[in-house]
Every structure is written in C-alpha cells, then in structure tokens.
N, C-alpha and C positions, 0 to 999 in steps of 0.2 A: 037198325041200321041194315042197309040192303045186303042181301045174299048174292053172291057172284057165282058164275057157272062153275070155277074151278074149285068152289068151296073152300076158299081161303078163310082163316079163323075169323069169326063174327066178332063185332064190337070194337074193331080198331081200324085204323086207316094205316097205310104203308107209305114210305117215301124213300126212294134211293138218292143217296147224295154223297158226293166225295168230300165234302167238308167235315171237319173234326167235331165230335160231340162237345169238346172243351168250349167251342163257340156256340153251337146249336142249342146245347142245353141251357145256355144262359140267355141267348137272344132269340131262340125260336126260329121260325121261318118267316121271313119278310118278303113281300111282293117287290118286283123290280120297280114299279111306279105307281101310278094312280088311275091309269086308265081302266074303267070298269065296262069296257065293251068286250062282250064275250067273244064275238066274232073276231076282233082284234087279237084277243089272247090266243085264240085257236090257230090264227094266221100269222103268229110271231111277229106281229106288228110293233112290238117293243112297248116298254112303259106299262107292262100289265099290271093291274092292281089285284090279280088273283095269285094264290099259290095252289099248285097242284098236288093233290095226294091221290091214292088209289086204294080201292078195296081189294086188288088182287095182288097177293105176293108174287106169283110167277111174273106177272106184268111188269112189276117194278125192279125185279131182281137184274135186269139188264142195265139199269141205271145207277147201281151202287158205286162203280167206280168212276163216274162223271164222263167227260168227254174223252174220247180215245186219244185225241191229240194231246190232252194234258198229262198223260202217261201215269196216272195214279195206279199204285199197286195196293193201296189199302182203301176200301170202300165201306160204307155204312148203310144198313137198312133200318131206318127209324120206325119204331111203333108209336102211334099217335092215338091217344083217347079222344073221343068225340067232345069231351068236357072242356069248356073254355074255347073251342073252335067256333070261329064265326060262321054264320050261315053261308051257303053256297049253292052251286048248281050240281045236280047229279046227271052228267052228261049223257050216259047210256040211255036214259029215258028220253032226253031231248032229242037225240040223234041216233034213233033205233035202228036206222039202216046204214049207218057209217062204220065201215070196218074198222078204221084205226080207232075211233071212239069206243066201239065194243071191245077191242083189244086191251086199251089202257084201262078201262072201267075208273076214268078219273072222276073225282069229286073237286070241282073247282072252287077253293075257299076264297070268299071275298074279303080278303084282308089278311092280316098278321096272325100267325098261329103262334101262341105264346109258348116260351120254353115249359112252363109248367105243364102243359098239355102232352108232353113227350114222356112216354114211360121209360124209354130207353133206345138202345141201338145194339143190333147185331154186327159184329166186325167180321169183314171178308178180306183175304189176303190173295194176291198173286193171280187175280182173274178168276178165282173159284168162286161163283156166286151161289152155289148150293150148300156149301158146307162152312158155316161160320167158325171163326177160331176164338171168339169171345163174345159175351154178352156184357154189356156196360149198362147198368142201371143209372137212371137219372136220379140224383140225390135231391133235385128240385122238383120232382114229380108232384104235383098238388092234389092228385085224386087217388091216392094209395088206398084211402079209406073207402071212397065211392066205387072206384074201379081198380082194384088191385091187379097188378099184372105180374104173373109168374111165368118165366120163359119155358118152364118145364112142362107147362100145359099146351105148348105149341109144337108144330112139326120141327121148326129149327131148334127150339130150346130143349127138346128131348135128348139132344147130343151134350148139354151143357150142364155142369155140375159146379157148385161152389167149392173152390178149395178153402178150407178153413184156415191154413196157415196164412195164406195171402189174403183171404177175405175176398176173393174175386171169382168171378165165373169163368170157367174154362171149357170150351167146347171141343171134344175129341170124338173120333170114330167115323164111320162111314155114315152118309145121309140116311135119315130115317125113311122107311118105305112110304110114310104119308107125304114126304116132299116129293117123291117120284110120283106119287098118285096125283097130287095137286098139278105137278107140271103136265102130266099126261092128259088130264083132264082139260086144262088150259089149251093144250095143242089140239085135242080133239074138238072141244067146243068151237075154237076159232076157225078150224078147218071147215067145220059144218057151215059156219056163217058166210063163208067166201062163195058168192054167187057170180063173180065177174072173172074175166080173164086177166084184167089189168092187174100188176102187181100192186099189193096194198102197202101203203106208205105209213109206217108206224110214226107217230110223233108223241112226245110228252113234254110240253113247254113248262118245264119245272124250274128254269133259271139258268144262270151262267154255269153251274157245275155238273149239268146233266146234258145227255146227247139231245140235240135238237131234232135228230130223227135218226131212224134205223128202218130198214126195210128187209122183207123176205117174202116169198110167197107163203101164204098161211099154211099149205100143206106141207111145206118145208120147214116149219117151225123148229122141230126137233134138230135137224141138220144145222139150221143157223144157229141155234142156241149153243150148239156143242163147239162153235168156233169162239175166238177171243172176242171180247165186247169192243169190237172195232167198227167204226162206220164205214172203212174202207173195205174190209172183208165181208161185211154183211149187206152192204148196200148194192143196188143194182150196178151192173157194169156201166162204164162211162158212156159207151155209145148209146145203150138203151135209155140212160138217164138223160142224154142230150136230146134224143127223139121225143122222149116224154116232155121235156121242157119246152121244145118247140110246138108241141100241142097246145101249151099254155100261152107261150108268147111267140107270135107269128113272125117277128123280127129276127128270131134265132134260126129259122128255116134257112136263111141265105148262107149259113155257115155249113150246110150239109151237101154231100153228094147227092146225085139225082136218086139213087136208091134209098138214101136215108130221107130225103124230102118226101118221097111217096109214103114212107112209114109215119111221117110227122103229119099227114093230111087226115089222120083219123080225127073223129068228132072231139071237139074240145071236152077236156075232163072237167068235172065240177071244180068250181072255184076254190072250195075248201081243199080239195086234193091237191090242186095246183100250188097252193101255198107250201105244201110239203115238198112237192116235187121241185119247185124252184129252190127251196131251201137246200134240198139235197145236190141239186146241180150247182149251186152257188158254193157249197162246201167242197165238192170235187175240183172246183175252178179256183179256188182261194178267194172268194167273194163273199160279201154278206149282202143279201138281197131283201128288201120288204116287199111283199108282193100283196096287191089288192086290186080287185077289178080289172083283171087282165092286164095289169101293168106292174113293172117292177122297177124300183130304185135301188141301184147296186153300187156299193163301194169295195175297197179292198179289205180283206179279212186279215187278221193277225193270227188266227186260230192255229195254223200250221206252220206259219213262218213270219218273221218280221215283214212288215209291210214293205220296207225299203229293200228287201231282197226279192220281191216280185219282179219278174223279168218282162221286158216289152220289146218288140221287133220293128217298130215304127213310130216316127213322131212327125207330127205336123204342127206348125205354129201359125196361127191366124192373128193379124193385126190390123187395126183400122186407125187412120189419121183423123183427127177431130175436123169438123166443118169450120171452125173459126178461120177467119180471112188470113190469118198469118200462121196458121198451124203447119203448113208445108216447110220443106227445106231444099235447098239445093244440092245437099250431100247425101251420100248413102247411109243408111241405118241398118245395123247388124245386131244378131241376137247371138249370145254366148252362154254357155253353160259351166262356166268357171274353169274351161280348160285350154283358153286361147285358141279355140277352134271355131271362130265365128262363121255365121251364115247371114248373108245378105237378105234383109226383109224388103227393103225399098231402095231404088237407085236415087231418085231425086223427087219425092212424093209432094202431090198438090193436096190441098184441103179435101178430106173425104175419100182419099185412096185407101185401097184395102190390098192386103197381101195374104196369100195362102202358100205357105213354103213347106215342102217335104224335106226333112233334114236327112242328109246323107250319113247314115248311121255308122258306116265304117269309117268314113273320113273324121267325123267328130268325135265318135266314141271308141273307134278302134274295133268294133265287133258288129255283127248283124243283130244280136241279141244282148241286151244290156239290163243290169239290175236298177231298179227304180231311184236308187240312191244316187245315181249320176245326175238325176233332175232335181237335186236339192236346191240349187242356186241358178238364178237365170239373171243375165245382165244384157242391157242395151248400150251399144257402141255407136258413135257418131262420128263421121270425118266430113271435111270439106274439100271440094275441088280447088286446086291451087289457085286458079283465076279467081274464084269467088273469095277465097281467104284473103287475097291480096287487096280486093277492092273493098270488102266489108271490114277488115280489121279483125276477123276470126270471130264474128258474132252472128249467129244463125239459130235462133230457137225453133223447136217444132214441138207439136202436141199430139201425143198418141192417145187416143180415146179408149182403146181396148186392146188387149192381148190374151189369146187363149192358147191352150196347149191340148193336143189330143194324141194319145198313145195307142198302139195295138198291143193288146195284152196276150202274152204268149199262151198262158194256161187256159184261158176261156175263149180266145179267138175272137173277143168283142174289143171295141175301141171306147176308151174311158177318157172323159173330158175333165181339164182343170180350168175352170173359169173364175178363179179367185180375183183375177185382175181385169175382169171383163169391164169394170167401170173406173179404170185406172185414172183417166182424165188428167194426165201429168204433163206438165211443160218440161222439156228437156233441151240439152244443147248448150248453145254459147260456147262452142268449141274454138279453141284458139290453136289448133293443129291441122295439118292436112292428112295426118295419119289418125286410125281409130283411137278414140277416147271414151271411157266409160261415162255415161251420163246418168245411168239409172241402174239399180239392183235391187232384186227381191228374192224372197224365198218361197219355194212352192210347198205347201203342206201335203204330206203324203195322204192324209185323210180326206182331202178335198178332190181326189180323183173320183169320178163317178160316171154312171151311165144309166140312162132310162130307157127301159125296154118295153115293148107292147106287142 
C-alpha cells in the first residue's frame, strides 16, 4: 500500500464520517450512484459510483464531524483494511500536480466497501479531531486473522485502553506526540507543494455526511486547523469567493463593482479547480450547483435553511397566449399568489400576445424582500367587460400557452427561473361575472427554481 508524505500508519485506509458505526459496521460505505466517470466524481456532478477513502489520517480528520451545517458534535474516523475493498484509482499519481488531490491523498474506490472490511472507528467529541474519546471495534470485521488491528499500535490508539469492567476501549490523556508529528509533517509537506498564489480549494467528495469543500492557504494550514470544522470560518471570504467564481463563470461578473470586475478578469482557472470554487460560492449563497465545461446549473440548497425560507427581492411573470384562432379574450387576465392582491397580465389579449410583468413587491407581498414560501400558490383570474358580458351571456374562453416566473435571489444576487408551467397549454375562462373569477390554480415546486450560468 502507498506510503504518504505525513507517514500515517501503513496498511489501512481512513475515512471521516458523521454517520454512526451502528449503521456503517452493518452496511459499509455505499456510493451515491452508478456514475463511474472519475472526472464527474471529482467535479461533484452527482450520482458518483465511487467511495472516497484516504491514506492520510491528518487529511481526513477534518471530515469526522460531517458538514458544519449539520451541527454534529460526535464524529468518527473509520479504519478500513484493503481486504475485500474493490479496485479503484490512486488519485495522487494520476494528478501529481493538483494541490487539492495531493492534500487529500484520496483512493477512489470503484464501488461498495463492505462492513466486514472496516476494523473499527475512533470516536471524537465536541469538535476535537485530534484526541479520540473511544475506540469501537467492529465485531463483524472479517479479516482479524489476516490483518488484525490493535489500536494501541497507532498514534491515536496509544491513548486508548480497554476497561475490563466494561469490556470497552476508553481513550484518555493528551494527544500522543506522534499525532503532532504526523500533523506537522502533513502541514510542512503540503506547504512545500504550493507553487501558486491562488488559494487552494480542498475537496473530499465523500458523500452527504462530509464537507463538500474546505479551503485555506496551504501555508496557513495549522492556523486553519485550529479553528472549528466550519466551512464558514475556514473558507475564503465572501468577496474573494465571488471574484474567483466570476473567473469560472463570466456571467457572474455583471454583479460586481468595477474594482471587483478588474479582479475577476484574471485568466480562467483550471476546470477542475472551478468545480470546487463554484461549489464553495454556491454554499455561501444557499445554492447547489453542478459545474462542468464552464457552465453551472444551480438550484436552491436546503443545507443551511429550508428552501421555502430563502429570500427574494424581485419577481417577474412572463405569459404567452396560444396562437389558436380563438385563444384571445376581450377581458383582462390577472395573476394572484393566494393573497387577493392580483396583478394584471393582459387587458384584452389577441392570439399570440405575450406579457412580461414586474410584480410590485410591496403592494402584493407587503415587503421588498419576501421568503420563497409566499410563492407556493399561483392563480389565474379572469373578468369580462360589462358590455361583452351582456352580449355574450358571460362566455369567453382563452388559452394560455405558457407562464413562467423569475425571482431575484437575495443571497446570491442572481435570478432564478421556475418554468414548470412553460407548456401549460390550458383553456380557461367561461366567466359569468364582470368581476375577477379564478379560472386556474397551480402550485410552484420550490425545487424547480433554477439558473444556468456560463
């Protein structure tokens, strides 16, 4: 097995994960999906068929508590024997000049790691990722004869002793000096590898219970590691992240002041780095983005707050009347969001007419910035002019071909579209009143808001 620069114990893999050993020892580590494209795996494209493990204990210690937004106070560092583990890719050899890959020392396992290959887990509490409190052996470990694992033979395990009364391992005392030595070698070796001024973006695409990213300048690794395991505290400041994001996605430059635009005109960063940068930018702005080939598809994220609590500060409604000969109407058509504060879309549209209406936020919602839950319901109202109602007996159908909604997201300052009714093709009307009457109602799915950036 490969030797790593920080000289972590040989013969085993490591994985930080916030999920309990009660589950992991039984089920092992399963990939998120079946996509065996390694580039997609590294770019967080989703549905990865790989499971990430590492040969470096200092590299994975940052991930034992999972995503900072999940608020876990108990975390686990799993020890995995190579026996029974599927074949995979040793990424440091494949990407020898890639800073993040060299830091993570990742082995991408092509498939499921069975529970029987896991020797056990060190337990960590309250954000302390150097000093474990307990060692939990896996009673289902299948290779105790071929590769016995004794925690006392490791840096972490030298703190641990079995308590005969409880027949359990308890870890007490100050961290062993070899833990400090491993950490210092890790910091020193990674600092020496840094050849560029750009901040290095760490990524370890291990799955839903692990941070998707974390970043520090390699020379400041010790300083960064002393902070809490928090994406917000360890990552680049918001302005700098936005500038880097604009280096990857030119459409984001329009959101900057002139001085920021100049900073964003630097040469494009490598596409692999951009996937991490956009992921970081999206996290800070409560979005989920899939980045590939200088394009990103973004939707709302629920990692830090419920999607319906996301704030927007502008709303535009676009509607098109069908081209059918009888699709128009002599009366006005209004849109409403379940609060009896309608806005006129059309006065008396002809077939093929279109409308692009900016909603008066304060009049309709009572504030300039509103939570997304205010857009849960959408309704179409129709009314007839008094003269036409008398002549026609109150019958006047119309047909809307499409209706779309665009909001201005407060956190990211980008505009997201909901086009789930872009092919509504629905006949409405037959109103028997001269005052507005609801002729259609729908519900906007919060997860259908999206934006495509390039």
